[in-house]
C-alpha positions in Angstrom: -9.6 16.1 -19.7 -10.1 12.9 -19.1 -7.2 11.0 -18.6 -5.0 9.4 -21.6 -4.4 5.8 -19.9 -2.1 5.2 -23.6 -0.1 7.7 -22.5 0.5 6.8 -19.1 1.2 3.2 -20.4 4.0 4.5 -22.8 5.4 6.1 -19.6 6.4 2.2 -18.1 9.6 0.3 -19.5 7.2 -3.1 -19.8 9.1 -6.5 -21.0 7.9 -7.5 -24.6 5.5 -10.3 -24.4 4.5 -9.8 -20.4 1.0 -9.4 -19.5 1.6 -7.8 -15.8 -0.9 -7.9 -13.3 1.1 -7.7 -10.1 1.7 -4.1 -9.8 -0.1 -4.5 -7.0 3.1 -6.6 -5.2 5.7 -4.9 -7.3 5.1 -1.8 -9.6 7.3 -2.2 -12.8 10.4 0.5 -13.8 9.0 4.0 -15.2 10.9 5.2 -18.1 12.2 8.3 -16.6 13.4 6.5 -13.1 16.6 4.9 -14.1 17.9 8.6 -15.5 16.7 10.4 -12.2 18.6 7.8 -9.9 21.5 8.0 -12.0 21.7 12.0 -12.0 21.3 11.6 -8.0 24.1 8.8 -8.4 26.6 10.6 -10.3 26.0 14.6 -10.1 24.1 15.0 -6.7 26.4 12.1 -4.7 29.2 12.0 -6.9 29.9 15.7 -7.4 28.2 17.2 -4.5 29.0 14.4 -2.0 27.7 15.5 1.9 26.9 19.1 0.5 23.9 17.2 -1.5 22.0 17.7 1.9 21.6 21.1 1.5 22.3 21.7 -2.7 20.4 18.9 -4.1 17.4 19.3 -1.2 18.0 15.7 0.3 16.9 16.4 3.8 13.6 18.0 2.3 12.2 15.1 0.0 10.6 13.2 2.9 7.8 16.3 3.1 8.0 17.5 -0.5 7.3 13.8 -1.9 5.2 13.3 1.1 2.7 16.3 -0.9 2.8 14.7 -4.0 1.6 11.3 -2.4 -1.1 13.8 -0.1 -2.9 14.4 -3.6 -3.3 10.7 -4.2 -4.9 9.7 -0.6 -7.1 12.8 -0.4 -4.5 14.7 2.5 -3.9 17.4 3.6 -0.7 19.3 2.1 2.0 19.3 5.1 0.3 16.1 6.8 2.5 13.0 5.1 5.8 12.1 5.1 8.2 9.7 3.8 10.8 7.2 5.4 11.8 4.2 6.6 9.4 0.8 6.1 5.9 0.4 6.1 6.2 -1.9 9.5 7.9 0.9 11.2 5.2 3.2 10.1 2.4 1.1 11.6 4.3 0.8 14.8 4.6 4.8 15.1 0.8 4.9 14.2 0.0 2.5 16.4 1.8 3.5 19.5 0.9 7.2 19.4 -2.7 6.4 18.8 -2.7 4.0 21.9 -0.6 6.9 23.9 -3.7 9.3 22.7 -6.3 7.2 24.1 -5.2 6.6 27.7 -7.9 4.3 29.8 -8.4 2.1 26.8 -6.2 -1.4 26.0 -7.7 -3.1 23.2 -6.3 -2.7 19.4 -9.2 -3.9 16.9 -8.3 -5.6 13.7 -9.6 -8.5 11.4 -8.0 -11.8 10.1 -7.6 -10.0 6.6 -5.2 -7.9 7.5 -1.3 -8.1 6.6 0.3 -10.2 8.7 2.8 -7.9 9.4 0.5 -5.4 10.9 -0.5 -7.9 13.2 2.8 -8.9 14.0 3.8 -5.1 14.9 0.6 -4.6 16.9 1.4 -8.0 18.6 5.0 -6.8 19.6 3.4 -3.5 21.1 1.3 -5.2 23.1 3.9 -7.5 24.4 6.2 -4.6 25.5 3.5 -2.3 26.8 1.9 -5.4 29.2 -0.6 -4.0 31.5 -3.1 -5.6 30.0 -3.2 -4.4 26.4 -4.7 -6.5 23.7 -4.9 -7.2 20.1 -8.3 -8.4 19.1 -9.0 -9.7 15.7 -12.4 -10.6 13.8 -13.6 -11.6 10.6 -13.5 -8.9 7.8 -17.2 -8.8 7.9 -17.5 -8.6 11.7 -15.6 -5.7 12.2 -18.3 -2.8 12.6 -20.1 -5.0 15.1 -17.1 -5.6 17.4 -16.1 -1.8 17.7 -17.6 -1.1 20.9 -16.6 1.0 24.3 -13.6 -1.0 24.8 -11.4 -0.6 21.7 -8.6 1.9 21.9 -7.4 1.9 18.4 -9.1 0.7 15.1 -6.4 -0.7 12.9 -7.5 -1.9 9.4 -5.9 -2.8 6.1 -8.4 -0.7 3.6 -8.3 -3.1 1.0 -7.4 -6.8 2.1 -4.3 -8.2 0.3 -5.4 -11.7 -0.6 -9.1 -11.2 -1.6 -9.4 -7.6 -2.7 -12.0 -6.8 -0.1 -12.4 -2.8 0.4 -13.4 -1.8 3.8 -15.8 1.0 4.1 -13.0 3.8 5.6 -15.5 6.3 6.6 -18.5 4.9 8.4 -16.2 2.4 10.1 -13.9 5.5 11.3 -17.0 7.4 12.1 -18.3 4.1 14.4 -14.8 4.1 15.8 -15.1 7.9 16.8 -18.6 7.0 18.1 -16.9 4.8 20.7 -14.2 7.1 21.7 -11.3 4.9 19.6 -9.0 6.4 17.1 -8.4 4.6 13.7 -4.9 3.6 11.8 -5.6 2.6 7.9 -2.9 0.7 6.0 -3.6 2.0 2.7 -0.7 -0.3 1.0 -3.2 -1.7 -1.8 -5.2 1.4 -2.1 -2.7 4.1 -2.6 -2.6 4.5 -6.1 -5.4 2.1 -6.9 -8.5 3.7 -5.4 -10.2 6.8 -4.6 -8.6 7.3 -1.3 -10.1 10.2 1.0 -8.2 10.1 4.3 -9.3 13.6 5.4 -12.7 13.2 4.1 -13.0 9.9 5.7 -12.0 11.2 9.0 -8.6 9.3 9.5 -6.5 9.8 12.6 -3.4 8.0 11.1 -3.1 6.4 7.8 0.2 4.5 6.5 0.9 2.9 3.1 4.2 1.5 1.1 4.9 3.2 -2.4 6.7 -0.1 -4.3 3.1 -1.4 -5.3 0.6 1.0 -7.1 3.0 3.8 -7.2 6.2 2.1 -8.4 8.8 3.4 -6.2 11.4 -0.2 -6.5 12.0 -3.1 -4.3 12.1 -1.8 -0.9 10.7 1.8 -1.5 10.1 3.8 1.2 6.6 3.9 3.5 4.4 6.9 4.0 2.6 8.1 7.3 -0.4 10.8 7.6 -1.4 12.2 10.6 -4.4 14.4 10.9 -4.2 17.9 11.4 -5.9 17.6 14.6 -3.4 15.3 16.2 -0.3 16.8 14.5 0.6 18.3 17.6 0.0 16.2 19.7 0.7 12.7 18.8 4.2 11.9 20.3 6.3 9.5 18.1 7.0 6.4 20.0 10.4 5.8 17.9 12.0 9.5 18.8 14.5 9.0 15.9 17.4 12.1 15.0 15.5 13.3 12.3 12.4 13.4 14.1 13.9 15.8 16.6 12.9 19.9 16.8 16.2 20.8 16.4 18.3 18.0 15.0 21.7 19.6 14.7 21.5 21.2 17.7 22.5 17.6 19.1 20.7 18.0 22.4 20.9 14.7 24.3 17.1 15.2 25.5 14.6 14.7 22.5 11.8 17.4 21.7 9.6 16.3 19.1 9.6 18.1 15.7 6.3 20.3 14.7 3.8 18.7 12.9 4.6 15.6 10.6 8.3 15.9 10.7 8.3 14.4 14.2 7.1 11.3 12.4 10.6 10.9 10.8 12.9 8.6 12.2 16.3 7.4 10.3 18.1 9.2 7.6 15.7 9.5 4.3 17.1 6.7 1.8 18.1 9.4 -1.0 18.2 7.3 -4.0 15.2 5.5 -3.3 13.7 8.8 -3.0 15.0 10.2 -6.1 13.1 7.1 -7.5 9.8 7.5 -5.9 10.3 10.9 -6.8 10.6 10.5 -10.5 8.1 7.6 -10.6 5.2 10.0 -9.0 5.6 12.1 -12.5 3.2 10.0 -14.3 0.5 10.6 -11.8 0.4 14.4 -12.7 -1.8 13.9 -15.6 -4.0 11.1 -13.8 -7.7 11.6 -12.2 -8.0 9.7 -9.3 -11.8 9.6 -10.6 -10.8 8.1 -14.0 -8.3 6.2 -12.5 -11.2 4.3 -10.3 -13.5 4.5 -13.0 -10.8 2.4 -15.3 -9.7 0.0 -12.5 -13.4 -1.3 -12.1 -14.1 -1.5 -15.6 -10.9 -3.8 -15.8 -12.0 -5.8 -12.5 -15.1 -6.5 -14.2 -14.1 -7.8 -17.8 -11.5 -9.8 -15.8 -14.0 -11.4 -13.5 -16.7 -11.9 -16.3 -14.0 -13.4 -18.6 -12.5 -15.8 -16.1 -16.0 -17.3 -14.7 -17.1 -17.7 -18.0 -14.5 -19.9 -19.3 -13.0 -21.6 -15.8 -15.5 -23.3 -14.1 -13.4 -24.8 -11.3 -11.9 -21.7 -10.0 -13.9 -19.8 -7.0 -14.1 -16.1 -7.2 -12.8 -14.6 -3.8 -13.2 -11.0 -4.5 -16.3 -9.4 -4.0 -18.7 -9.2 -6.6 -20.1 -5.3 -5.7 -17.8 -3.2 -7.3 -18.0 -0.7 -4.5 -16.4 -3.4 -2.3 -13.4 -4.0 -4.2 -9.9 -2.3 -4.3 -8.1 -2.7 -7.6 -7.7 -6.7 -7.7 -9.1 -9.8 -8.3 -8.7 -13.2 -6.6 -9.7 -16.6 -7.1 -9.4 -19.9 -4.9 -8.4 -23.2 -6.5 -6.4 -26.1 -4.5 -3.9 -26.2 -6.7 -3.6 -22.1 -7.0 0.3 -22.2 -6.5 1.0 -24.6 -9.7 -2.1 -22.6 -11.8 0.2 -19.3 -11.2 3.2 -20.6 -12.0 1.8 -22.0 -15.1 0.7 -18.8 -16.0 3.9 -16.9 -15.3 5.6 -19.6 -18.0 2.9 -18.4 -20.3 3.9 -14.7 -19.7 1.0 -13.6 -17.2 2.7 -12.6 -14.0 0.3 -12.5 -10.9 1.0 -14.0 -7.7 -0.2 -16.8 -5.1 -1.7 -16.1 -1.8 -1.7 -19.0 0.7 -3.5 -21.3 1.0 -4.8 -21.2 -2.3 -5.6 -17.6 -3.8 -4.3 -16.7 -7.4 -4.0 -13.1 -7.4 -4.6 -10.4 -10.1 -3.7 -6.7 -9.8 -4.8 -4.4 -12.0 -3.4 -1.1 -12.6 -4.9 1.1 -15.1 -1.7 3.4 -15.5 -0.1 0.4 -17.9 -3.3 -2.7 -18.1 -5.7 -2.3 -20.8 -9.0 -4.3 -21.8 -6.9 -6.2 -24.2 -4.4 -7.3 -21.7 -7.6 -8.5 -19.9 -8.9 -10.4 -22.7 -5.4 -12.0 -23.5 -5.3 -12.9 -20.0 -8.5 -14.7 -19.7 -7.9 -16.4 -23.0 -4.6 -18.0 -21.3 -5.9 -18.8 -18.0 -8.9 -20.4 -19.6 -6.2 -22.7 -21.8 -3.8 -23.5 -18.8 -7.3 -24.7 -17.0 -8.9 -26.5 -19.6 -6.2 -28.7 -20.5 -4.9 -29.2 -17.0 -1.2 -27.6 -18.0 -0.5 -26.7 -14.4 -0.2 -30.7 -13.4 3.7 -30.8 -13.5 5.8 -31.2 -10.9 7.7 -28.1 -12.1 5.2 -25.8 -11.3 4.1 -27.4 -7.8 7.6 -27.1 -6.7 7.7 -23.9 -4.9 10.0 -21.3 -4.2 11.0 -18.9 -1.4 8.7 -16.1 -2.6 5.5 -16.8 -3.7 
């Protein structure tokens, strides 16, 4: 049965008069989340106290919810776990992959990768010393840069600025042919595109849940380890809950079986409760339908903006197969333009140095929203409504 996106839209608590095109940065509140979190607070934490770890199943949340996310990223059941932050999961995956590929010292990434991923790689390289190196090239040059010196290819599948989408299966296949392992960041893919980590051959994948998966500000991250590596990958961050028997309180670390070893700290129970509730909307969603609707929305937005806003330059690939679920345009006054849009009820965001970015989440965005957003943007550009000191004053978060 085709996905009914009018029904998924009804499951979100969207403010009146707002066209929200920033779900790729922070997803909106699903209607059932507040009650689920309230239950976790009052009935579980409030009444069960510490017995909630057993009675309410808190300890199993990271792997149980991991299986719900596995379906959305094309992963095998039992190979995704939740917890900690995306930066921590990047570090875990990268350190494990490097250790599994001895004799090579180069991490290859691209200049479009999210800075935090590169920062984590830089920090790991500094810690390891011994000739380890982070090498970055332009996104278009990645394929040619994969050679026999590469230990790990670390990429974000969908570029956070431009929406450009890497070809995961092709780049993973070339990396494997050259003896490299892969780490894929799915922060702008999970819940937005037809991700297929198992079919695509990924060795490791990581992602956050507060964007398209709507877990709320600072929601926990996930990590995927391919089954072929599950008993071999040694976690660099050997936390208590990644131990084989945490409550034996051994003084020496022994990694747990499979994906459990990628747990580090105590599960964030309240945020996991929010995520668990937020994922309910996906039970009636086909990823194939989601991708088709995403492309319909982004195509309509590109066509509308290019027809009415000639001073904006498209930064997102025109080829639908090469983009995620966002559209970005360039303009020297991009920050002010976005502030003018937000003042008119169209919420997107700005990414330095000159990109105005719009996320298209089919779960709650439709073609009427696209047409209205285009009309408002066109009016702002035609009248230079952005050209005021108010809109040019930069806030801490852009």
